[in-house]
C-alpha positions as semicolon CSV with decimal commas, in nm:
position;residue;x (nm);y (nm);z (nm)
1;X;10,169;10,552;11,622
2;X;10,342;10,279;11,444
3;X;10,324;9,934;11,499
4;X;10,568;9,813;11,700
5;X;10,724;10,069;11,859
6;X;10,723;10,404;11,666
7;X;10,865;10,760;11,716
8;X;11,032;10,731;11,981
9;X;11,386;10,919;11,932
10;X;11,596;10,629;11,738
11;X;11,881;10,797;11,996
12;X;11,727;10,772;12,296
13;X;11,483;11,038;12,412
14;X;11,129;11,038;12,525
15;X;10,906;11,243;12,567
16;X;10,954;11,357;12,911
17;X;11,286;11,409;12,836
18;X;11,303;11,767;12,769
19;X;11,590;11,990;12,670
20;X;11,652;12,250;12,889
21;X;11,550;12,544;12,813
22;X;11,730;12,777;13,074
23;X;12,066;12,688;12,916
24;X;12,150;12,927;12,646
25;X;12,528;12,866;12,638
26;X;12,373;12,469;12,476
27;X;12,026;12,596;12,269
28;X;11,860;12,938;12,178
29;X;11,515;12,958;12,374
30;X;11,210;12,825;12,233
31;X;10,996;13,024;11,959
32;X;10,768;12,765;12,030
33;X;10,719;12,550;12,380
34;X;10,428;12,381;12,262
35;X;10,556;12,236;11,946
36;X;10,604;11,940;11,977
37;X;10,895;11,838;11,745
38;X;11,074;12,094;11,969
39;X;11,130;11,825;12,272
40;X;11,330;11,579;12,083
41;X;11,726;11,696;11,909
42;X;11,739;11,723;11,603
43;X;11,846;11,395;11,431
44;X;11,548;11,221;11,600
45;X;11,323;11,533;11,508
46;X;11,394;11,459;11,136
47;X;11,313;11,046;11,177
48;X;11,027;11,192;11,337
49;X;10,940;11,368;11,054
50;X;10,994;11,120;10,796
51;X;10,873;10,826;10,960
52;X;10,489;11,070;10,976
53;X;10,512;11,120;10,609
54;X;10,527;10,731;10,566
55;X;10,244;10,663;10,733
56;X;10,045;10,930;10,613
57;X;10,160;10,809;10,266
58;X;10,016;10,421;10,309
59;X;9,698;10,548;10,442
60;X;9,706;10,730;10,110
61;X;9,782;10,444;9,909
62;X;9,554;10,257;10,111
63;X;9,234;10,448;10,060
64;X;9,367;10,487;9,696
65;X;9,297;10,140;9,698
66;X;8,984;10,106;9,819
67;X;8,853;10,426;9,590
68;X;9,007;10,199;9,271
69;X;8,865;9,881;9,333
70;X;8,508;10,001;9,483
71;X;8,305;9,882;9,223
72;X;8,463;9,558;9,188
73;X;8,332;9,541;9,594
74;X;8,000;9,711;9,498
75;X;7,951;9,344;9,262
76;X;8,116;9,135;9,514
77;X;7,871;9,282;9,753
78;X;7,536;9,300;9,497
79;X;7,604;9,008;9,244
80;X;7,745;8,751;9,469
81;X;7,662;8,608;9,811
82;X;7,810;8,737;10,073
83;X;7,934;8,417;10,243
84;X;8,205;8,367;10,509
85;X;8,489;8,492;10,298
86;X;8,369;8,829;10,200
87;X;8,292;8,901;10,531
88;X;8,644;8,858;10,630
89;X;8,785;9,017;10,359
90;X;8,566;9,345;10,433
91;X;8,663;9,290;10,793
92;X;9,057;9,278;10,708
93;X;9,009;9,631;10,431
94;X;8,835;9,812;10,717
95;X;9,071;9,650;11,015
96;X;9,379;9,782;10,779
97;X;9,224;10,095;10,713
98;X;9,124;10,189;11,073
99;X;9,470;10,040;11,198
100;X;9,624;10,332;10,894
101;X;9,393;10,599;11,022
102;X;9,470;10,557;11,431
103;X;9,834;10,570;11,325
104;X;9,849;10,913;11,111
105;X;9,577;11,100;11,344
106;X;9,827;10,911;11,652
107;X;10,208;11,116;11,446
108;X;10,094;11,360;11,278
109;X;9,727;11,532;11,545
110;X;9,705;11,682;11,873
111;X;9,494;11,360;11,927
112;X;9,577;11,388;12,347
113;X;9,416;11,085;12,507
114;X;9,738;10,900;12,368
115;X;9,716;10,569;12,534
116;X;9,360;10,497;12,405
117;X;9,477;10,583;12,046
118;X;9,784;10,341;12,076
119;X;9,628;10,082;12,215
120;X;9,335;10,066;11,950
121;X;9,561;10,110;11,625
122;X;9,733;9,798;11,811
123;X;9,373;9,551;11,776
124;X;9,291;9,704;11,486
125;X;9,679;9,577;11,342
126;X;9,590;9,238;11,488
127;X;9,219;9,188;11,338
128;X;9,352;9,350;11,040
129;X;9,643;9,055;10,994
130;X;9,449;8,777;11,142
131;X;9,147;8,857;10,894
132;X;9,415;8,881;10,563
133;X;9,584;8,563;10,636
134;X;9,273;8,402;10,677
135;X;9,190;8,481;10,305
136;X;9,488;8,259;10,209
137;X;9,378;7,987;10,464
138;X;9,059;7,955;10,266
139;X;9,269;7,899;9,917
140;X;9,427;7,553;10,105
141;X;9,084;7,464;10,221
142;X;8,954;7,480;9,917
143;X;9,273;7,222;9,753
144;X;9,338;7,070;9,996
145;X;9,017;6,977;10,111
146;X;9,054;6,617;10,132
147;X;9,325;6,631;10,345
148;X;9,247;6,729;10,683
149;X;9,587;6,717;10,823
150;X;9,695;6,988;10,567
151;X;9,386;7,145;10,633
152;X;9,431;7,178;11,037
153;X;9,833;7,174;11,052
154;X;9,777;7,548;10,851
155;X;9,482;7,647;11,095
156;X;9,711;7,620;11,334
157;X;9,970;7,836;11,143
158;X;9,710;8,067;11,103
159;X;9,650;8,035;11,491
160;X;9,991;8,111;11,525
161;X;9,978;8,419;11,355
162;X;9,697;8,554;11,575
163;X;9,870;8,491;11,900
164;X;10,217;8,635;11,793
165;X;9,980;8,940;11,655
166;X;9,822;8,988;12,031
167;X;10,188;8,890;12,230
168;X;10,327;9,171;11,938
169;X;10,120;9,454;12,113
170;X;10,209;9,342;12,496
171;X;10,376;9,648;12,594
172;X;10,317;9,937;12,309
173;X;10,224;10,172;12,464
174;X;10,126;10,560;12,372
175;X;10,237;10,926;12,570
176;X;10,172;11,238;12,525
177;X;10,516;11,424;12,383
178;X;10,502;11,721;12,708
179;X;10,278;11,955;12,724
180;X;10,147;11,915;12,455
181;X;9,867;11,720;12,300
182;X;10,077;11,516;12,051
183;X;10,163;11,144;12,077
184;X;10,518;10,958;12,046
185;X;10,499;10,546;12,134
186;X;10,636;10,550;12,463
187;X;10,761;10,158;12,437
188;X;10,923;9,892;12,227
189;X;10,941;9,576;12,399
190;X;11,144;9,290;12,232
191;X;10,888;9,070;12,139
192;X;10,767;9,268;11,860
193;X;10,937;9,074;11,565
194;X;10,706;8,765;11,633
195;X;10,482;8,867;11,416
196;X;10,674;8,953;11,120
197;X;10,795;8,565;11,216
198;X;10,497;8,405;11,209
199;X;10,371;8,642;10,883
200;X;10,676;8,531;10,680
201;X;10,614;8,174;10,769
202;X;10,267;8,138;10,710
203;X;10,230;8,335;10,412
204;X;10,522;8,109;10,270
205;X;10,438;7,761;10,303
206;X;10,073;7,860;10,219
207;X;10,287;7,994;9,909
208;X;10,441;7,684;9,842
209;X;10,140;7,435;9,955
210;X;9,941;7,602;9,657
211;X;10,153;7,565;9,425
212;X;10,247;7,216;9,507
213;X;9,849;7,155;9,478
214;X;9,805;7,340;9,111
215;X;10,084;7,177;9,015
216;X;9,976;6,799;9,132
217;X;9,660;6,871;8,976
218;X;9,787;6,969;8,607
219;X;10,077;6,748;8,571
220;X;10,145;6,396;8,466
221;X;10,367;6,202;8,740
222;X;10,647;6,160;8,457
223;X;10,710;6,522;8,448
224;X;11,122;6,525;8,641
225;X;11,213;6,758;8,964
226;X;11,362;6,958;8,737
227;X;11,057;6,995;8,490
228;X;10,784;7,091;8,797
229;X;11,038;7,362;8,900
230;X;11,045;7,550;8,584
231;X;10,674;7,552;8,593
232;X;10,654;7,666;8,934
233;X;10,865;7,955;8,853
234;X;10,708;8,006;8,451
235;X;10,391;7,867;8,443
236;X;10,496;7,733;8,105
237;X;10,267;7,408;7,949
238;X;9,968;7,470;8,187
239;X;9,621;7,482;8,177
240;X;9,468;7,909;8,171
241;X;9,337;7,938;8,446
242;X;9,654;7,753;8,652
243;X;9,886;7,955;8,522
244;X;9,717;8,292;8,632
245;X;9,581;8,185;8,940
246;X;10,006;8,068;8,991
247;X;10,131;8,373;8,899
248;X;9,837;8,543;9,150
249;X;10,031;8,384;9,417
250;X;10,402;8,432;9,267
251;X;10,272;8,862;9,314
252;X;10,159;8,841;9,599
253;X;10,489;8,611;9,758
254;X;10,707;8,811;9,612
255;X;10,591;9,164;9,670
256;X;10,566;9,068;10,049
257;X;10,851;8,835;10,116
258;X;11,103;9,134;10,119
259;X;10,840;9,405;10,356
260;X;10,840;9,109;10,598
261;X;11,184;8,978;10,624
262;X;11,266;9,327;10,635
263;X;11,064;9,433;10,890
264;X;11,144;9,124;11,063
265;X;11,556;9,167;11,055
266;X;11,521;9,590;11,147
267;X;11,281;9,469;11,441
268;X;11,599;9,249;11,571
269;X;11,841;9,536;11,491
270;X;11,833;9,823;11,801
271;X;12,129;10,016;11,594
272;X;11,837;10,153;11,393
273;X;11,675;10,432;11,492
274;X;11,346;10,334;11,673
275;X;11,099;10,492;11,425
276;X;11,243;10,355;11,108
277;X;11,186;10,003;11,259
278;X;10,869;10,037;11,321
279;X;10,753;10,223;11,003
280;X;10,875;9,977;10,796
281;X;10,582;9,722;10,941
282;X;10,334;9,995;10,953
283;X;10,407;9,945;10,540
284;X;10,424;9,568;10,568
285;X;10,061;9,562;10,687
286;X;9,958;9,811;10,422
287;X;10,084;9,621;10,126
288;X;9,968;9,263;10,305
289;X;9,622;9,390;10,262
290;X;9,656;9,548;9,943
291;X;9,789;9,260;9,781
292;X;9,614;8,964;9,963
293;X;9,269;9,115;9,866
294;X;9,354;9,186;9,493
295;X;9,437;8,794;9,492
296;X;9,059;8,731;9,691
297;X;8,883;8,983;9,457
298;X;9,071;8,808;9,069
299;X;8,956;8,472;9,187
300;X;8,641;8,575;9,341
301;X;8,462;8,791;9,028
302;X;8,700;8,534;8,747
303;X;8,905;8,742;8,615
304;X;9,150;8,480;8,571
305;X;8,973;8,330;8,307
306;X;8,668;8,426;8,038
307;X;8,490;8,134;7,965
308;X;8,501;7,805;8,221
309;X;8,529;7,490;7,896
310;X;8,802;7,653;7,763
311;X;9,012;7,648;8,066
312;X;8,910;7,320;8,221
313;X;8,916;7,162;7,843
314;X;9,283;7,093;7,961
315;X;9,280;6,945;8,303
316;X;9,272;6,589;8,511
317;X;8,919;6,522;8,667
318;X;9,086;6,597;8,994
319;X;9,160;6,956;8,889
320;X;8,796;7,046;8,739
321;X;8,650;6,926;9,125
322;X;8,819;7,201;9,286
323;X;8,852;7,427;8,989
324;X;8,490;7,393;8,873
325;X;8,227;7,224;9,163
326;X;7,923;7,115;9,018
327;X;7,758;7,314;9,283
328;X;7,891;7,597;9,200
329;X;8,031;7,558;8,859
330;X;8,347;7,829;8,838
331;X;8,683;7,801;9,022
332;X;8,608;8,114;9,193
333;X;8,355;7,981;9,386
334;X;8,499;7,684;9,490
335;X;8,815;7,883;9,607
336;X;8,580;8,152;9,789
337;X;8,290;7,933;9,892
338;X;8,023;8,197;9,673
339;X;7,820;8,183;9,393
340;X;7,619;8,404;9,171
341;X;7,312;8,519;9,282
342;X;7,212;8,495;8,895
């Protein structure tokens, strides 16, 4: 099962178009007519097999990442007050895991009731993408908390991501392969690329807005545009926290933008086999969640700094207001609205 339509045969065959097993002149008799790939041409069967392996590999990476960060997640829940950003973080992780798990079972196991499994994966997709995107809205909200128009703009942009997700899953359905209990996606609507477009726009504008705000706090008005551009690229001459925070955003954006562009393009090209078009989107969603949640944890747990005083010594008054709010006392608490419970 793939987010944007999956393993219907790339040559246009569907599960209903079964080979003529009575025509021995064209092909040998099926040794096992209940094997799902027997109902597809060899090329399409290969595509389905490859994409199934990629889906399972994406699930394995997600599970490994969750096990690797279980200690950090425990600290988030046990030593920090659980507020809305943390709740959204947990929803994002669990929904992404649910999407990858249902997709893997749909693609590899004889689960039956294929339409229900497909719709479950569809809605896991919407929840996962919406929650992951909302984590970065919190960052924008913290840095632009005195600019309501900016906050409203990015909130509406996030709503656009949610709506694009709902539109993208309309028409994606699952069906059984012949008489077997194995499943395959039955259709790939043309509007599925909209979610990739909105994600790319949202991530790009969010990255630019956060980077510009950090530079605006840290630099004076005497720096030229070229000097500011060099700071954006390399983070030189910035306070330690600002540089680390900026690089965290760069790592997220540069890692995910390639997959976002690739997924958006492939979803628009009908010449690419359908299974390959869909599987790239699965990898993209997994990668978006892993990187976004990593940035969240690093900020919330204070990984970007050792102590507050050296970090703040080189910052302007405006930067201190954002990085170390007096009511919370740390960068992570200001950016994600939480504080240590002591």
